[in-house]
MMTF fields as JSON, N, C-alpha, C and O atoms, coordinates in Angstrom:
{
  "mmtfVersion": "1.0.0",
  "mmtfProducer": "UNKNOWN",
  "numBonds": 287,
  "numAtoms": 288,
  "numGroups": 72,
  "numChains": 1,
  "numModels": 1,
  "chainsPerModel": [1],
  "groupsPerChain": [72],
  "chainIdList": ["A"],
  "bondAtomList": [4, 2, 8, 6, 12, 10, 16, 14, 20, 18, 24, 22, 28, 26, 32, 30, 36, 34, 40, 38, 44, 42, 48, 46, 52, 50, 56, 54, 60, 58, 64, 62, 68, 66, 72, 70, 76, 74, 80, 78, 84, 82, 88, 86, 92, 90, 96, 94, 100, 98, 104, 102, 108, 106, 112, 110, 116, 114, 120, 118, 124, 122, 128, 126, 132, 130, 136, 134, 140, 138, 144, 142, 148, 146, 152, 150, 156, 154, 160, 158, 164, 162, 168, 166, 172, 170, 176, 174, 180, 178, 184, 182, 188, 186, 192, 190, 196, 194, 200, 198, 204, 202, 208, 206, 212, 210, 216, 214, 220, 218, 224, 222, 228, 226, 232, 230, 236, 234, 240, 238, 244, 242, 248, 246, 252, 250, 256, 254, 260, 258, 264, 262, 268, 266, 272, 270, 276, 274, 280, 278, 284, 282],
  "bondOrderList": [1, 1, 1, 1, 1, 1, 1, 1, 1, 1, 1, 1, 1, 1, 1, 1, 1, 1, 1, 1, 1, 1, 1, 1, 1, 1, 1, 1, 1, 1, 1, 1, 1, 1, 1, 1, 1, 1, 1, 1, 1, 1, 1, 1, 1, 1, 1, 1, 1, 1, 1, 1, 1, 1, 1, 1, 1, 1, 1, 1, 1, 1, 1, 1, 1, 1, 1, 1, 1, 1, 1],
  "groupList": [{"groupName": "MET", "atomNameList": ["N", "CA", "C", "O"], "elementList": ["N", "C", "C", "O"], "formalChargeList": [0, 0, 0, 0], "bondAtomList": [1, 0, 2, 1, 3, 2], "bondOrderList": [1, 1, 2], "singleLetterCode": "M", "chemCompType": "L-PEPTIDE LINKING"}, {"groupName": "GLU", "atomNameList": ["N", "CA", "C", "O"], "elementList": ["N", "C", "C", "O"], "formalChargeList": [0, 0, 0, 0], "bondAtomList": [1, 0, 2, 1, 3, 2], "bondOrderList": [1, 1, 2], "singleLetterCode": "E", "chemCompType": "L-PEPTIDE LINKING"}, {"groupName": "THR", "atomNameList": ["N", "CA", "C", "O"], "elementList": ["N", "C", "C", "O"], "formalChargeList": [0, 0, 0, 0], "bondAtomList": [1, 0, 2, 1, 3, 2], "bondOrderList": [1, 1, 2], "singleLetterCode": "T", "chemCompType": "L-PEPTIDE LINKING"}, {"groupName": "GLY", "atomNameList": ["N", "CA", "C", "O"], "elementList": ["N", "C", "C", "O"], "formalChargeList": [0, 0, 0, 0], "bondAtomList": [1, 0, 2, 1, 3, 2], "bondOrderList": [1, 1, 2], "singleLetterCode": "G", "chemCompType": "PEPTIDE LINKING"}, {"groupName": "ARG", "atomNameList": ["N", "CA", "C", "O"], "elementList": ["N", "C", "C", "O"], "formalChargeList": [0, 0, 0, 0], "bondAtomList": [1, 0, 2, 1, 3, 2], "bondOrderList": [1, 1, 2], "singleLetterCode": "R", "chemCompType": "L-PEPTIDE LINKING"}, {"groupName": "ILE", "atomNameList": ["N", "CA", "C", "O"], "elementList": ["N", "C", "C", "O"], "formalChargeList": [0, 0, 0, 0], "bondAtomList": [1, 0, 2, 1, 3, 2], "bondOrderList": [1, 1, 2], "singleLetterCode": "I", "chemCompType": "L-PEPTIDE LINKING"}, {"groupName": "ALA", "atomNameList": ["N", "CA", "C", "O"], "elementList": ["N", "C", "C", "O"], "formalChargeList": [0, 0, 0, 0], "bondAtomList": [1, 0, 2, 1, 3, 2], "bondOrderList": [1, 1, 2], "singleLetterCode": "A", "chemCompType": "L-PEPTIDE LINKING"}, {"groupName": "TYR", "atomNameList": ["N", "CA", "C", "O"], "elementList": ["N", "C", "C", "O"], "formalChargeList": [0, 0, 0, 0], "bondAtomList": [1, 0, 2, 1, 3, 2], "bondOrderList": [1, 1, 2], "singleLetterCode": "Y", "chemCompType": "L-PEPTIDE LINKING"}, {"groupName": "TRP", "atomNameList": ["N", "CA", "C", "O"], "elementList": ["N", "C", "C", "O"], "formalChargeList": [0, 0, 0, 0], "bondAtomList": [1, 0, 2, 1, 3, 2], "bondOrderList": [1, 1, 2], "singleLetterCode": "W", "chemCompType": "L-PEPTIDE LINKING"}, {"groupName": "PHE", "atomNameList": ["N", "CA", "C", "O"], "elementList": ["N", "C", "C", "O"], "formalChargeList": [0, 0, 0, 0], "bondAtomList": [1, 0, 2, 1, 3, 2], "bondOrderList": [1, 1, 2], "singleLetterCode": "F", "chemCompType": "L-PEPTIDE LINKING"}, {"groupName": "GLN", "atomNameList": ["N", "CA", "C", "O"], "elementList": ["N", "C", "C", "O"], "formalChargeList": [0, 0, 0, 0], "bondAtomList": [1, 0, 2, 1, 3, 2], "bondOrderList": [1, 1, 2], "singleLetterCode": "Q", "chemCompType": "L-PEPTIDE LINKING"}, {"groupName": "ASP", "atomNameList": ["N", "CA", "C", "O"], "elementList": ["N", "C", "C", "O"], "formalChargeList": [0, 0, 0, 0], "bondAtomList": [1, 0, 2, 1, 3, 2], "bondOrderList": [1, 1, 2], "singleLetterCode": "D", "chemCompType": "L-PEPTIDE LINKING"}, {"groupName": "VAL", "atomNameList": ["N", "CA", "C", "O"], "elementList": ["N", "C", "C", "O"], "formalChargeList": [0, 0, 0, 0], "bondAtomList": [1, 0, 2, 1, 3, 2], "bondOrderList": [1, 1, 2], "singleLetterCode": "V", "chemCompType": "L-PEPTIDE LINKING"}, {"groupName": "LEU", "atomNameList": ["N", "CA", "C", "O"], "elementList": ["N", "C", "C", "O"], "formalChargeList": [0, 0, 0, 0], "bondAtomList": [1, 0, 2, 1, 3, 2], "bondOrderList": [1, 1, 2], "singleLetterCode": "L", "chemCompType": "L-PEPTIDE LINKING"}, {"groupName": "PRO", "atomNameList": ["N", "CA", "C", "O"], "elementList": ["N", "C", "C", "O"], "formalChargeList": [0, 0, 0, 0], "bondAtomList": [1, 0, 2, 1, 3, 2], "bondOrderList": [1, 1, 2], "singleLetterCode": "P", "chemCompType": "L-PEPTIDE LINKING"}, {"groupName": "CYS", "atomNameList": ["N", "CA", "C", "O"], "elementList": ["N", "C", "C", "O"], "formalChargeList": [0, 0, 0, 0], "bondAtomList": [1, 0, 2, 1, 3, 2], "bondOrderList": [1, 1, 2], "singleLetterCode": "C", "chemCompType": "L-PEPTIDE LINKING"}, {"groupName": "SER", "atomNameList": ["N", "CA", "C", "O"], "elementList": ["N", "C", "C", "O"], "formalChargeList": [0, 0, 0, 0], "bondAtomList": [1, 0, 2, 1, 3, 2], "bondOrderList": [1, 1, 2], "singleLetterCode": "S", "chemCompType": "L-PEPTIDE LINKING"}],
  "groupTypeList": [0, 1, 2, 3, 4, 5, 3, 4, 4, 5, 6, 7, 8, 4, 1, 4, 4, 6, 9, 2, 10, 6, 11, 9, 3, 4, 0, 0, 3, 10, 2, 4, 4, 8, 12, 10, 11, 13, 1, 3, 3, 10, 4, 10, 10, 11, 14, 14, 13, 5, 4, 6, 15, 2, 4, 3, 4, 3, 14, 6, 7, 14, 13, 3, 6, 6, 2, 11, 3, 4, 6, 16],
  "groupIdList": [1, 2, 3, 4, 5, 6, 7, 8, 9, 10, 11, 12, 13, 14, 15, 16, 17, 18, 19, 20, 21, 22, 23, 24, 25, 26, 27, 28, 29, 30, 31, 32, 33, 34, 35, 36, 37, 38, 39, 40, 41, 42, 43, 44, 45, 46, 47, 48, 49, 50, 51, 52, 53, 54, 55, 56, 57, 58, 59, 60, 61, 62, 63, 64, 65, 66, 67, 68, 69, 70, 71, 72],
  "secStructList": [7, 7, 2, 2, 2, 2, 2, 2, 2, 2, 2, 2, 2, 2, 2, 2, 6, 6, 7, 7, 2, 2, 2, 2, 2, 2, 2, 2, 6, 1, 7, 2, 2, 2, 2, 2, 2, 2, 2, 6, 6, 7, 1, 7, 7, 7, 2, 2, 2, 2, 2, 2, 2, 2, 6, 6, 1, 7, 7, 1, 1, 7, 2, 2, 2, 2, 2, 2, 1, 1, 7, 7],
  "xCoordList": [1.573, 1.314, 1.192, 1.963, 0.251, -0.014, 1.182, 1.835, 1.464, 2.626, 2.634, 3.683, 1.48, 1.42, 1.736, 2.385, 1.273, 1.552, 3.043, 3.61, 3.667, 5.113, 5.851, 6.775, 5.44, 6.075, 5.978, 6.943, 4.816, 4.649, 5.538, 6.076, 5.69, 6.545, 8.017, 8.755, 8.427, 9.801, 10.021, 11.044, 9.061, 9.174, 9.258, 10.042, 8.454, 8.465, 9.862, 10.389, 10.475, 11.797, 12.867, 13.785, 12.745, 13.712, 13.637, 14.662, 12.432, 12.258, 12.67, 13.216, 12.414, 12.816, 14.315, 14.784, 15.055, 16.518, 17.02, 18.226, 16.109, 16.422, 17.197, 18.068, 16.875, 17.471, 16.536, 15.316, 17.11, 16.316, 16.125, 16.771, 15.242, 15.073, 16.376, 16.713, 17.097, 18.381, 19.396, 20.115, 19.462, 20.374, 20.063, 20.958, 18.786, 18.384, 18.646, 19.075, 18.386, 18.66, 20.136, 20.474, 21.005, 22.451, 22.809, 23.604, 22.23, 22.514, 22.06, 22.682, 20.977, 20.424, 21.004, 20.672, 21.875, 22.438, 21.431, 21.487, 20.51, 19.435, 19.348, 20.12, 18.407, 18.2, 17.113, 16.368, 17.036, 15.969, 14.614, 13.657, 14.527, 13.266, 12.813, 11.621, 13.775, 13.466, 12.827, 11.827, 13.413, 12.879, 11.49, 10.58, 11.328, 10.029, 8.968, 7.868, 9.306, 8.366, 8.097, 6.957, 9.122, 8.999, 8.052, 7.137, 8.276, 7.442, 6.014, 5.077, 5.852, 4.519, 3.773, 2.648, 4.392, 3.737, 3.765, 3.016, 4.62, 4.686, 5.757, 5.852, 6.552, 7.667, 7.648, 7.325, 8.0, 8.103, 9.31, 10.386, 9.143, 10.211, 11.181, 10.864, 12.349, 13.383, 12.926, 12.549, 12.944, 12.46, 13.052, 12.288, 14.381, 14.867, 14.253, 14.036, 13.976, 13.367, 11.931, 11.484, 11.216, 9.847, 9.85, 9.05, 10.746, 10.787, 11.058, 10.42, 11.982, 12.295, 11.095, 10.801, 10.402, 9.259, 8.08, 7.386, 7.836, 6.692, 6.932, 5.978, 8.167, 8.472, 8.466, 8.654, 8.252, 8.177, 9.52, 9.592, 10.58, 11.911, 12.38, 13.4, 11.682, 12.177, 13.221, 13.372, 13.942, 14.958, 16.0, 16.334, 16.507, 17.485, 18.824, 19.574, 19.134, 20.38, 20.359, 19.358, 21.429, 21.436, 21.545, 22.634, 20.428, 20.422, 21.008, 21.534, 20.933, 21.503, 23.015, 23.584, 23.656, 25.109, 25.504, 26.575, 24.636, 24.948, 24.752, 25.332, 23.944, 23.656, 24.377, 24.68, 24.658, 25.247, 26.477, 26.975, 26.962, 28.168, 27.974, 28.95, 26.723, 26.432, 25.497, 24.716, 25.566, 24.587, 23.276, 23.267, 22.164, 20.826, 20.525, 19.457],
  "yCoordList": [8.657, 8.931, 7.597, 6.669, 7.517, 6.321, 5.967, 6.854, 4.656, 4.179, 4.683, 5.087, 4.668, 5.129, 6.607, 7.016, 7.414, 8.858, 9.126, 9.998, 8.384, 8.544, 8.162, 8.856, 7.055, 6.617, 7.658, 7.891, 8.282, 9.329, 10.526, 11.152, 10.841, 11.971, 11.662, 12.533, 10.441, 10.033, 10.138, 10.659, 9.643, 9.717, 11.169, 11.495, 12.033, 13.454, 14.035, 14.666, 13.828, 14.399, 13.772, 14.455, 12.469, 11.797, 12.374, 12.691, 12.506, 13.032, 14.503, 14.935, 15.254, 16.665, 16.833, 17.818, 15.879, 15.9, 15.143, 14.963, 14.708, 14.02, 12.728, 12.38, 12.009, 10.695, 9.625, 9.737, 8.591, 7.423, 6.596, 6.846, 5.622, 4.728, 3.973, 3.726, 3.614, 2.918, 3.825, 3.375, 5.108, 6.072, 6.192, 6.106, 6.393, 6.576, 5.303, 5.367, 4.157, 2.886, 2.739, 2.3, 3.103, 3.044, 3.967, 3.6, 5.161, 6.107, 5.564, 5.835, 4.8, 4.249, 2.877, 2.294, 2.357, 1.027, -0.078, -1.15, 0.197, -0.741, -0.926, -0.335, -1.745, -2.009, -1.1, -0.461, -1.053, -0.312, -0.885, -0.137, -2.202, -2.845, -2.391, -2.205, -2.217, -1.739, -0.359, -0.092, 0.529, 1.889, 1.823, 2.535, 0.98, 0.825, 0.384, 0.935, -0.606, -1.076, 0.01, 0.195, 0.711, 1.786, 2.873, 3.286, 3.329, 4.387, 3.918, 4.716, 2.625, 2.077, 1.697, 1.202, 1.926, 1.62, 0.153, -0.28, -0.624, -2.065, -2.465, -3.638, -1.526, -1.843, -0.878, 0.3, -1.399, -0.55, 0.361, -0.097, 1.637, 2.599, 2.546, 2.058, 3.056, 3.231, 4.373, 5.428, 4.206, 5.267, 6.66, 7.625, 6.833, 8.188, 8.782, 9.991, 7.944, 8.402, 8.853, 9.856, 8.124, 8.504, 9.849, 10.725, 10.02, 11.291, 12.452, 13.499, 12.292, 13.376, 13.708, 14.88, 12.688, 12.921, 13.525, 14.381, 13.1, 13.636, 15.072, 15.792, 15.492, 16.889, 17.756, 18.97, 17.136, 17.884, 18.268, 19.123, 17.646, 18.0, 17.092, 17.383, 16.017, 15.042, 14.182, 14.246, 13.383, 12.513, 13.293, 14.428, 12.676, 13.322, 13.541, 14.439, 12.745, 12.881, 14.186, 14.482, 14.984, 16.257, 16.005, 16.067, 15.724, 15.319, 16.37, 16.021, 17.628, 18.666, 18.516, 18.862, 18.007, 17.813, 16.807, 16.911, 15.84, 14.814, 15.316, 14.762, 16.351, 16.812, 18.082, 18.297, 18.934, 20.213, 20.582, 21.704, 19.649, 19.893, 20.731, 21.057, 21.093, 21.873, 21.097, 20.275, 21.343, 20.752, 21.502, 22.697, 20.795, 21.428, 22.156, 22.754],
  "zCoordList": [28.177, 26.76, 26.024, 26.269, 25.153, 24.369, 23.475, 22.925, 23.334, 22.576, 21.139, 20.638, 20.461, 19.075, 18.925, 17.962, 19.884, 19.831, 20.022, 19.364, 20.912, 21.123, 19.849, 19.427, 19.239, 17.995, 16.896, 16.168, 16.773, 15.76, 16.063, 15.151, 17.334, 17.714, 17.406, 16.946, 17.658, 17.336, 15.83, 15.385, 15.044, 13.585, 13.119, 12.227, 13.72, 13.362, 13.541, 12.625, 14.722, 14.987, 14.098, 13.645, 13.852, 12.982, 11.569, 10.965, 11.054, 9.696, 9.607, 8.592, 10.645, 10.67, 10.513, 9.942, 11.017, 10.919, 9.689, 9.517, 8.849, 7.583, 7.797, 7.0, 8.888, 9.116, 8.595, 8.719, 8.016, 7.67, 8.938, 9.955, 8.869, 10.012, 10.294, 11.452, 9.249, 9.429, 10.123, 11.015, 9.721, 10.363, 11.852, 12.693, 12.163, 13.551, 14.358, 15.51, 13.748, 14.415, 14.769, 15.868, 13.845, 14.13, 15.284, 16.15, 15.302, 16.381, 17.736, 18.763, 17.727, 18.962, 19.295, 20.327, 18.415, 18.642, 18.371, 18.973, 17.459, 17.143, 15.629, 14.875, 15.201, 13.776, 13.208, 13.952, 11.88, 11.214, 11.616, 11.817, 11.734, 12.12, 13.518, 13.76, 14.431, 15.777, 15.696, 16.363, 14.867, 14.705, 14.075, 14.5, 13.076, 12.416, 13.434, 13.469, 14.253, 15.273, 16.315, 16.741, 16.716, 17.704, 17.201, 17.913, 15.981, 15.411, 15.157, 15.19, 14.902, 14.667, 15.929, 15.86, 17.093, 18.356, 18.724, 19.6, 18.065, 18.304, 19.313, 19.676, 19.765, 20.662, 21.835, 21.684, 23.013, 24.205, 24.048, 23.665, 24.337, 24.189, 25.36, 26.445, 25.104, 26.117, 27.028, 26.517, 28.374, 29.267, 29.02, 29.045, 28.781, 28.499, 27.229, 27.153, 26.243, 25.007, 25.275, 24.72, 26.113, 26.469, 27.18, 26.854, 28.151, 28.894, 27.953, 28.071, 27.03, 26.093, 25.22, 24.986, 24.739, 23.858, 24.595, 24.046, 25.828, 26.549, 26.991, 27.285, 27.041, 27.362, 26.103, 26.184, 24.937, 23.698, 23.11, 22.227, 23.591, 23.103, 21.979, 21.353, 21.704, 20.752, 21.426, 22.646, 20.673, 21.264, 22.055, 21.714, 23.109, 23.987, 23.284, 23.665, 22.276, 21.538, 20.762, 20.109, 20.805, 20.057, 18.556, 17.986, 17.932, 16.526, 15.596, 14.539, 15.952, 15.129, 14.991, 13.956, 16.019, 15.987, 14.912, 14.315, 14.674, 13.69, 12.253, 11.319, 12.076, 10.717, 10.333, 9.159, 11.321, 10.921, 11.757, 11.665, 12.564, 13.328, 14.575, 15.252, 14.901, 16.109, 17.002, 16.523, 18.268, 19.195, 19.041, 18.744, 19.245, 19.154, 20.427, 20.558]
}
């Protein structure tokens, strides 16, 4: 899958969960700039993140747990 398409998919899932780039960066142990570059297709993705996105599941982290106290 093309880097830009993966980045857009990551942004979609992040925004769906109402996380800012800074929030998502903290969850991933990275900076807001890292997330910005990742979503813009300027940075190589982490292999587990790529696998999750190419399977259409979004990030492997259960993002729902962080927003509503339940696992997704």
